[in-house]
Jmol script that loads the backbone (N, CA, C; Angstrom):
load data "model"
ATOM      1  N   MET A   1      -3.730 -13.170 -17.651  1.00  0.00           N
ATOM      2  CA  MET A   1      -4.936 -13.265 -16.851  1.00  0.00           C
ATOM      3  C   MET A   1      -4.613 -13.562 -15.391  1.00  0.00           C
ATOM      4  N   LYS A   2      -3.489 -14.253 -15.158  1.00  0.00           N
ATOM      5  CA  LYS A   2      -3.121 -14.576 -13.786  1.00  0.00           C
ATOM      6  C   LYS A   2      -2.842 -13.304 -12.987  1.00  0.00           C
ATOM      7  N   GLU A   3      -2.291 -12.273 -13.673  1.00  0.00           N
ATOM      8  CA  GLU A   3      -2.003 -11.020 -12.987  1.00  0.00           C
ATOM      9  C   GLU A   3      -3.272 -10.397 -12.423  1.00  0.00           C
ATOM     10  N   MET A   4      -4.368 -10.501 -13.185  1.00  0.00           N
ATOM     11  CA  MET A   4      -5.628  -9.913 -12.728  1.00  0.00           C
ATOM     12  C   MET A   4      -6.193 -10.666 -11.529  1.00  0.00           C
ATOM     13  N   GLN A   5      -5.990 -11.973 -11.460  1.00  0.00           N
ATOM     14  CA  GLN A   5      -6.458 -12.730 -10.302  1.00  0.00           C
ATOM     15  C   GLN A   5      -5.697 -12.323  -9.049  1.00  0.00           C
ATOM     16  N   VAL A   6      -4.390 -12.173  -9.178  1.00  0.00           N
ATOM     17  CA  VAL A   6      -3.585 -11.734  -8.035  1.00  0.00           C
ATOM     18  C   VAL A   6      -3.969 -10.316  -7.652  1.00  0.00           C
ATOM     19  N   TYR A   7      -4.159  -9.449  -8.660  1.00  0.00           N
ATOM     20  CA  TYR A   7      -4.513  -8.060  -8.392  1.00  0.00           C
ATOM     21  C   TYR A   7      -5.870  -7.966  -7.706  1.00  0.00           C
ATOM     22  N   SER A   8      -6.813  -8.825  -8.088  1.00  0.00           N
ATOM     23  CA  SER A   8      -8.129  -8.778  -7.450  1.00  0.00           C
ATOM     24  C   SER A   8      -8.036  -9.198  -5.983  1.00  0.00           C
ATOM     25  N   LYS A   9      -7.145 -10.133  -5.660  1.00  0.00           N
ATOM     26  CA  LYS A   9      -6.955 -10.515  -4.254  1.00  0.00           C
ATOM     27  C   LYS A   9      -6.330  -9.378  -3.460  1.00  0.00           C
ATOM     28  N   ILE A  10      -5.348  -8.705  -4.058  1.00  0.00           N
ATOM     29  CA  ILE A  10      -4.729  -7.565  -3.374  1.00  0.00           C
ATOM     30  C   ILE A  10      -5.758  -6.458  -3.181  1.00  0.00           C
ATOM     31  N   LEU A  11      -6.589  -6.218  -4.193  1.00  0.00           N
ATOM     32  CA  LEU A  11      -7.615  -5.186  -4.096  1.00  0.00           C
ATOM     33  C   LEU A  11      -8.660  -5.538  -3.045  1.00  0.00           C
ATOM     34  N   LEU A  12      -9.037  -6.803  -2.951  1.00  0.00           N
ATOM     35  CA  LEU A  12      -9.986  -7.245  -1.931  1.00  0.00           C
ATOM     36  C   LEU A  12      -9.409  -7.059  -0.534  1.00  0.00           C
ATOM     37  N   GLN A  13      -8.135  -7.370  -0.361  1.00  0.00           N
ATOM     38  CA  GLN A  13      -7.477  -7.156   0.926  1.00  0.00           C
ATOM     39  C   GLN A  13      -7.466  -5.673   1.280  1.00  0.00           C
ATOM     40  N   THR A  14      -7.191  -4.828   0.304  1.00  0.00           N
ATOM     41  CA  THR A  14      -7.167  -3.390   0.547  1.00  0.00           C
ATOM     42  C   THR A  14      -8.547  -2.886   0.953  1.00  0.00           C
ATOM     43  N   CYS A  15      -9.590  -3.368   0.291  1.00  0.00           N
ATOM     44  CA  CYS A  15     -10.954  -2.956   0.651  1.00  0.00           C
ATOM     45  C   CYS A  15     -11.294  -3.377   2.071  1.00  0.00           C
ATOM     46  N   PHE A  16     -10.946  -4.594   2.441  1.00  0.00           N
ATOM     47  CA  PHE A  16     -11.219  -5.079   3.792  1.00  0.00           C
ATOM     48  C   PHE A  16     -10.482  -4.241   4.838  1.00  0.00           C
ATOM     49  N   VAL A  17      -9.201  -3.967   4.589  1.00  0.00           N
ATOM     50  CA  VAL A  17      -8.409  -3.178   5.539  1.00  0.00           C
ATOM     51  C   VAL A  17      -8.957  -1.760   5.643  1.00  0.00           C
ATOM     52  N   ASP A  18      -9.391  -1.178   4.525  1.00  0.00           N
ATOM     53  CA  ASP A  18      -9.957   0.169   4.561  1.00  0.00           C
ATOM     54  C   ASP A  18     -11.252   0.217   5.366  1.00  0.00           C
ATOM     55  N   ILE A  19     -12.098  -0.786   5.209  1.00  0.00           N
ATOM     56  CA  ILE A  19     -13.357  -0.814   5.962  1.00  0.00           C
ATOM     57  C   ILE A  19     -13.086  -0.946   7.456  1.00  0.00           C
ATOM     58  N   VAL A  20     -12.170  -1.835   7.831  1.00  0.00           N
ATOM     59  CA  VAL A  20     -11.824  -1.990   9.250  1.00  0.00           C
ATOM     60  C   VAL A  20     -11.191  -0.706   9.784  1.00  0.00           C
ATOM     61  N   GLY A  21     -10.327  -0.080   8.988  1.00  0.00           N
ATOM     62  CA  GLY A  21      -9.696   1.173   9.407  1.00  0.00           C
ATOM     63  C   GLY A  21     -10.697   2.289   9.604  1.00  0.00           C
ATOM     64  N   ILE A  22     -11.677   2.394   8.714  1.00  0.00           N
ATOM     65  CA  ILE A  22     -12.712   3.418   8.862  1.00  0.00           C
ATOM     66  C   ILE A  22     -13.528   3.171  10.120  1.00  0.00           C
ATOM     67  N   CYS A  23     -13.878   1.918  10.391  1.00  0.00           N
ATOM     68  CA  CYS A  23     -14.628   1.607  11.621  1.00  0.00           C
ATOM     69  C   CYS A  23     -13.819   1.969  12.860  1.00  0.00           C
ATOM     70  N   MET A  24     -12.519   1.677  12.841  1.00  0.00           N
ATOM     71  CA  MET A  24     -11.672   2.027  13.988  1.00  0.00           C
ATOM     72  C   MET A  24     -11.584   3.538  14.164  1.00  0.00           C
ATOM     73  N   PHE A  25     -11.498   4.268  13.058  1.00  0.00           N
ATOM     74  CA  PHE A  25     -11.409   5.719  13.151  1.00  0.00           C
ATOM     75  C   PHE A  25     -12.707   6.318  13.684  1.00  0.00           C
ATOM     76  N   VAL A  26     -13.843   5.768  13.279  1.00  0.00           N
ATOM     77  CA  VAL A  26     -15.128   6.263  13.777  1.00  0.00           C
ATOM     78  C   VAL A  26     -15.249   6.019  15.273  1.00  0.00           C
ATOM     79  N   VAL A  27     -14.747   4.889  15.740  1.00  0.00           N
ATOM     80  CA  VAL A  27     -14.844   4.570  17.165  1.00  0.00           C
ATOM     81  C   VAL A  27     -13.922   5.451  17.996  1.00  0.00           C
ATOM     82  N   SER A  28     -12.709   5.703  17.512  1.00  0.00           N
ATOM     83  CA  SER A  28     -11.746   6.431  18.351  1.00  0.00           C
ATOM     84  C   SER A  28     -11.708   7.928  18.069  1.00  0.00           C
ATOM     85  N   GLN A  29     -11.786   8.354  16.823  1.00  0.00           N
ATOM     86  CA  GLN A  29     -11.697   9.755  16.413  1.00  0.00           C
ATOM     87  C   GLN A  29     -10.540  10.468  17.116  1.00  0.00           C
ATOM     88  N   PRO A  30      -9.300  10.048  16.837  1.00  0.00           N
ATOM     89  CA  PRO A  30      -8.156  10.644  17.530  1.00  0.00           C
ATOM     90  C   PRO A  30      -7.847  12.050  17.022  1.00  0.00           C
ATOM     91  N   VAL A  31      -7.403  12.904  17.952  1.00  0.00           N
ATOM     92  CA  VAL A  31      -6.962  14.261  17.626  1.00  0.00           C
ATOM     93  C   VAL A  31      -5.572  14.430  18.216  1.00  0.00           C
ATOM     94  N   TYR A  32      -4.609  14.816  17.371  1.00  0.00           N
ATOM     95  CA  TYR A  32      -3.228  14.996  17.822  1.00  0.00           C
ATOM     96  C   TYR A  32      -3.023  16.455  18.197  1.00  0.00           C
ATOM     97  N   ILE A  33      -2.510  16.686  19.406  1.00  0.00           N
ATOM     98  CA  ILE A  33      -2.253  18.037  19.903  1.00  0.00           C
ATOM     99  C   ILE A  33      -0.787  18.120  20.293  1.00  0.00           C
ATOM    100  N   SER A  34      -0.110  19.184  19.847  1.00  0.00           N
ATOM    101  CA  SER A  34       1.295  19.390  20.179  1.00  0.00           C
ATOM    102  C   SER A  34       1.431  20.676  20.987  1.00  0.00           C
ATOM    103  N   ASP A  35       2.079  20.572  22.148  1.00  0.00           N
ATOM    104  CA  ASP A  35       2.293  21.733  23.005  1.00  0.00           C
ATOM    105  C   ASP A  35       3.772  21.799  23.365  1.00  0.00           C
ATOM    106  N   ASN A  36       4.468  22.789  22.856  1.00  0.00           N
ATOM    107  CA  ASN A  36       5.904  22.969  23.093  1.00  0.00           C
ATOM    108  C   ASN A  36       6.708  21.720  22.720  1.00  0.00           C
ATOM    109  N   GLY A  37       6.347  21.084  21.624  1.00  0.00           N
ATOM    110  CA  GLY A  37       7.082  19.922  21.150  1.00  0.00           C
ATOM    111  C   GLY A  37       6.674  18.606  21.781  1.00  0.00           C
ATOM    112  N   VAL A  38       5.734  18.625  22.696  1.00  0.00           N
ATOM    113  CA  VAL A  38       5.263  17.396  23.331  1.00  0.00           C
ATOM    114  C   VAL A  38       3.908  17.041  22.723  1.00  0.00           C
ATOM    115  N   GLY A  39       3.844  15.874  22.078  1.00  0.00           N
ATOM    116  CA  GLY A  39       2.618  15.472  21.411  1.00  0.00           C
ATOM    117  C   GLY A  39       1.730  14.611  22.286  1.00  0.00           C
ATOM    118  N   THR A  40       0.436  14.843  22.170  1.00  0.00           N
ATOM    119  CA  THR A  40      -0.557  14.076  22.911  1.00  0.00           C
ATOM    120  C   THR A  40      -1.706  13.753  21.964  1.00  0.00           C
ATOM    121  N   THR A  41      -2.257  12.578  22.096  1.00  0.00           N
ATOM    122  CA  THR A  41      -3.407  12.198  21.286  1.00  0.00           C
ATOM    123  C   THR A  41      -4.620  12.052  22.192  1.00  0.00           C
ATOM    124  N   TRP A  42      -5.684  12.756  21.853  1.00  0.00           N
ATOM    125  CA  TRP A  42      -6.940  12.682  22.596  1.00  0.00           C
ATOM    126  C   TRP A  42      -7.965  11.953  21.744  1.00  0.00           C
ATOM    127  N   ASN A  43      -8.792  11.153  22.390  1.00  0.00           N
ATOM    128  CA  ASN A  43      -9.865  10.444  21.697  1.00  0.00           C
ATOM    129  C   ASN A  43     -11.180  11.165  21.957  1.00  0.00           C
ATOM    130  N   TYR A  44     -11.898  11.498  20.880  1.00  0.00           N
ATOM    131  CA  TYR A  44     -13.178  12.177  21.028  1.00  0.00           C
ATOM    132  C   TYR A  44     -14.339  11.347  20.503  1.00  0.00           C
ATOM    133  N   GLY A  45     -14.126  10.087  20.259  1.00  0.00           N
ATOM    134  CA  GLY A  45     -15.194   9.221  19.773  1.00  0.00           C
ATOM    135  C   GLY A  45     -15.946   8.581  20.929  1.00  0.00           C
ATOM    136  N   PRO A  46     -16.727   7.553  20.631  1.00  0.00           N
ATOM    137  CA  PRO A  46     -17.476   6.853  21.678  1.00  0.00           C
ATOM    138  C   PRO A  46     -16.583   6.214  22.739  1.00  0.00           C
ATOM    139  N   ILE A  47     -15.321   5.910  22.416  1.00  0.00           N
ATOM    140  CA  ILE A  47     -14.449   5.304  23.425  1.00  0.00           C
ATOM    141  C   ILE A  47     -13.928   6.335  24.420  1.00  0.00           C
ATOM    142  N   HIS A  48     -14.294   7.593  24.224  1.00  0.00           N
ATOM    143  CA  HIS A  48     -13.870   8.655  25.143  1.00  0.00           C
ATOM    144  C   HIS A  48     -14.346   8.367  26.574  1.00  0.00           C
ATOM    145  N   PHE A  49     -15.438   7.640  26.702  1.00  0.00           N
ATOM    146  CA  PHE A  49     -16.010   7.363  28.021  1.00  0.00           C
ATOM    147  C   PHE A  49     -15.472   6.081  28.654  1.00  0.00           C
ATOM    148  N   LEU A  50     -14.627   5.350  27.948  1.00  0.00           N
ATOM    149  CA  LEU A  50     -14.034   4.130  28.503  1.00  0.00           C
ATOM    150  C   LEU A  50     -12.864   4.476  29.413  1.00  0.00           C
ATOM    151  N   PRO A  51     -12.480   3.563  30.300  1.00  0.00           N
ATOM    152  CA  PRO A  51     -11.290   3.808  31.127  1.00  0.00           C
ATOM    153  C   PRO A  51     -10.034   3.908  30.258  1.00  0.00           C
ATOM    154  N   ASN A  52      -8.999   4.505  30.813  1.00  0.00           N
ATOM    155  CA  ASN A  52      -7.788   4.813  30.064  1.00  0.00           C
ATOM    156  C   ASN A  52      -7.110   3.603  29.415  1.00  0.00           C
ATOM    157  N   PRO A  53      -6.986   2.446  30.051  1.00  0.00           N
ATOM    158  CA  PRO A  53      -6.309   1.337  29.353  1.00  0.00           C
ATOM    159  C   PRO A  53      -7.007   0.950  28.052  1.00  0.00           C
ATOM    160  N   TRP A  54      -8.321   0.972  28.022  1.00  0.00           N
ATOM    161  CA  TRP A  54      -9.046   0.600  26.808  1.00  0.00           C
ATOM    162  C   TRP A  54      -8.863   1.652  25.723  1.00  0.00           C
ATOM    163  N   GLN A  55      -8.831   2.906  26.111  1.00  0.00           N
ATOM    164  CA  GLN A  55      -8.578   3.966  25.128  1.00  0.00           C
ATOM    165  C   GLN A  55      -7.209   3.776  24.489  1.00  0.00           C
ATOM    166  N   SER A  56      -6.221   3.457  25.298  1.00  0.00           N
ATOM    167  CA  SER A  56      -4.858   3.268  24.795  1.00  0.00           C
ATOM    168  C   SER A  56      -4.780   2.069  23.853  1.00  0.00           C
ATOM    169  N   ILE A  57      -5.441   0.983  24.207  1.00  0.00           N
ATOM    170  CA  ILE A  57      -5.423  -0.218  23.365  1.00  0.00           C
ATOM    171  C   ILE A  57      -6.076   0.065  22.016  1.00  0.00           C
ATOM    172  N   ILE A  58      -7.225   0.713  22.020  1.00  0.00           N
ATOM    173  CA  ILE A  58      -7.927   1.001  20.767  1.00  0.00           C
ATOM    174  C   ILE A  58      -7.143   1.998  19.926  1.00  0.00           C
ATOM    175  N   LEU A  59      -6.481   2.949  20.572  1.00  0.00           N
ATOM    176  CA  LEU A  59      -5.661   3.904  19.830  1.00  0.00           C
ATOM    177  C   LEU A  59      -4.469   3.210  19.173  1.00  0.00           C
ATOM    178  N   ARG A  60      -3.877   2.241  19.851  1.00  0.00           N
ATOM    179  CA  ARG A  60      -2.770   1.484  19.251  1.00  0.00           C
ATOM    180  C   ARG A  60      -3.248   0.657  18.062  1.00  0.00           C
ATOM    181  N   ILE A  61      -4.424   0.071  18.180  1.00  0.00           N
ATOM    182  CA  ILE A  61      -4.984  -0.675  17.051  1.00  0.00           C
ATOM    183  C   ILE A  61      -5.251   0.270  15.879  1.00  0.00           C
ATOM    184  N   ASN A  62      -5.734   1.471  16.187  1.00  0.00           N
ATOM    185  CA  ASN A  62      -5.988   2.466  15.145  1.00  0.00           C
ATOM    186  C   ASN A  62      -4.690   2.858  14.442  1.00  0.00           C
ATOM    187  N   ASN A  63      -3.621   3.056  15.196  1.00  0.00           N
ATOM    188  CA  ASN A  63      -2.325   3.379  14.599  1.00  0.00           C
ATOM    189  C   ASN A  63      -1.818   2.227  13.730  1.00  0.00           C
ATOM    190  N   PHE A  64      -2.020   1.000  14.201  1.00  0.00           N
ATOM    191  CA  PHE A  64      -1.624  -0.172  13.416  1.00  0.00           C
ATOM    192  C   PHE A  64      -2.387  -0.225  12.096  1.00  0.00           C
ATOM    193  N   MET A  65      -3.691   0.042  12.138  1.00  0.00           N
ATOM    194  CA  MET A  65      -4.492   0.010  10.916  1.00  0.00           C
ATOM    195  C   MET A  65      -4.063   1.109   9.946  1.00  0.00           C
ATOM    196  N   ALA A  66      -3.667   2.264  10.464  1.00  0.00           N
ATOM    197  CA  ALA A  66      -3.181   3.335   9.586  1.00  0.00           C
ATOM    198  C   ALA A  66      -1.908   2.899   8.875  1.00  0.00           C
ATOM    199  N   ARG A  67      -1.033   2.216   9.581  1.00  0.00           N
ATOM    200  CA  ARG A  67       0.209   1.743   8.967  1.00  0.00           C
ATOM    201  C   ARG A  67      -0.076   0.656   7.928  1.00  0.00           C
ATOM    202  N   VAL A  68      -0.969  -0.271   8.241  1.00  0.00           N
ATOM    203  CA  VAL A  68      -1.299  -1.337   7.288  1.00  0.00           C
ATOM    204  C   VAL A  68      -1.942  -0.746   6.033  1.00  0.00           C
ATOM    205  N   THR A  69      -2.793   0.273   6.201  1.00  0.00           N
ATOM    206  CA  THR A  69      -3.418   0.919   5.049  1.00  0.00           C
ATOM    207  C   THR A  69      -2.375   1.557   4.145  1.00  0.00           C
ATOM    208  N   SER A  70      -1.407   2.234   4.734  1.00  0.00           N
ATOM    209  CA  SER A  70      -0.370   2.859   3.905  1.00  0.00           C
ATOM    210  C   SER A  70       0.478   1.799   3.200  1.00  0.00           C
ATOM    211  N   LEU A  71       0.728   0.680   3.856  1.00  0.00           N
ATOM    212  CA  LEU A  71       1.477  -0.395   3.206  1.00  0.00           C
ATOM    213  C   LEU A  71       0.680  -1.025   2.065  1.00  0.00           C
ATOM    214  N   ASN A  72      -0.641  -1.114   2.213  1.00  0.00           N
ATOM    215  CA  ASN A  72      -1.470  -1.656   1.136  1.00  0.00           C
ATOM    216  C   ASN A  72      -1.418  -0.773  -0.097  1.00  0.00           C
ATOM    217  N   VAL A  73      -1.431   0.536   0.109  1.00  0.00           N
ATOM    218  CA  VAL A  73      -1.353   1.451  -1.028  1.00  0.00           C
ATOM    219  C   VAL A  73      -0.028   1.265  -1.759  1.00  0.00           C
ATOM    220  N   CYS A  74       1.053   1.120  -1.006  1.00  0.00           N
ATOM    221  CA  CYS A  74       2.368   0.886  -1.623  1.00  0.00           C
ATOM    222  C   CYS A  74       2.391  -0.435  -2.381  1.00  0.00           C
ATOM    223  N   THR A  75       1.805  -1.461  -1.811  1.00  0.00           N
ATOM    224  CA  THR A  75       1.778  -2.769  -2.464  1.00  0.00           C
ATOM    225  C   THR A  75       1.034  -2.706  -3.794  1.00  0.00           C
ATOM    226  N   LEU A  76      -0.114  -2.032  -3.812  1.00  0.00           N
ATOM    227  CA  LEU A  76      -0.866  -1.906  -5.060  1.00  0.00           C
ATOM    228  C   LEU A  76      -0.066  -1.161  -6.121  1.00  0.00           C
ATOM    229  N   PHE A  77       0.571  -0.082  -5.727  1.00  0.00           N
ATOM    230  CA  PHE A  77       1.351   0.697  -6.683  1.00  0.00           C
ATOM    231  C   PHE A  77       2.509  -0.124  -7.253  1.00  0.00           C
ATOM    232  N   ILE A  78       3.245  -0.795  -6.394  1.00  0.00           N
ATOM    233  CA  ILE A  78       4.394  -1.584  -6.847  1.00  0.00           C
ATOM    234  C   ILE A  78       3.942  -2.724  -7.754  1.00  0.00           C
ATOM    235  N   TYR A  79       2.859  -3.400  -7.394  1.00  0.00           N
ATOM    236  CA  TYR A  79       2.382  -4.510  -8.223  1.00  0.00           C
ATOM    237  C   TYR A  79       1.962  -4.013  -9.606  1.00  0.00           C
ATOM    238  N   ARG A  80       1.199  -2.913  -9.652  1.00  0.00           N
ATOM    239  CA  ARG A  80       0.783  -2.377 -10.951  1.00  0.00           C
ATOM    240  C   ARG A  80       1.989  -1.963 -11.786  1.00  0.00           C
ATOM    241  N   TYR A  81       2.970  -1.348 -11.144  1.00  0.00           N
ATOM    242  CA  TYR A  81       4.170  -0.924 -11.866  1.00  0.00           C
ATOM    243  C   TYR A  81       4.914  -2.124 -12.445  1.00  0.00           C
ATOM    244  N   LEU A  82       5.081  -3.166 -11.642  1.00  0.00           N
ATOM    245  CA  LEU A  82       5.804  -4.344 -12.121  1.00  0.00           C
ATOM    246  C   LEU A  82       5.052  -5.071 -13.230  1.00  0.00           C
ATOM    247  N   VAL A  83       3.722  -5.072 -13.181  1.00  0.00           N
ATOM    248  CA  VAL A  83       2.943  -5.713 -14.242  1.00  0.00           C
ATOM    249  C   VAL A  83       3.087  -4.925 -15.539  1.00  0.00           C
ATOM    250  N   VAL A  84       3.075  -3.596 -15.454  1.00  0.00           N
ATOM    251  CA  VAL A  84       3.194  -2.773 -16.658  1.00  0.00           C
ATOM    252  C   VAL A  84       4.590  -2.893 -17.257  1.00  0.00           C
ATOM    253  N   VAL A  85       5.621  -2.893 -16.416  1.00  0.00           N
ATOM    254  CA  VAL A  85       6.995  -2.961 -16.900  1.00  0.00           C
ATOM    255  C   VAL A  85       7.293  -4.324 -17.503  1.00  0.00           C
ATOM    256  N   ARG A  86       6.755  -5.345 -16.922  1.00  0.00           N
ATOM    257  CA  ARG A  86       7.024  -6.701 -17.400  1.00  0.00           C
ATOM    258  C   ARG A  86       6.309  -6.908 -18.677  1.00  0.00           C
TER     259      ARG A  86
END
end "model"
wireframe off; spacefill off
backbone 0.3
color backbone group
């Protein structure tokens, strides 16, 4: 039963991170464009009208949330695997 309590906390964390990530994506709506091997990210969301430093800050937060989301998925998979194997 202890495994389910830990799993519910991990699942709650994943839900929270997903909700924050979705809100960040709605605000920034980044589009990646590559021209001759040089990549650029344009923001087409509501922050498109903000000055450039704010766009850059929000885009970095969005990238951070994408990385945290992918790490949460890995954590859930590894935990479930270890519970089943044990």
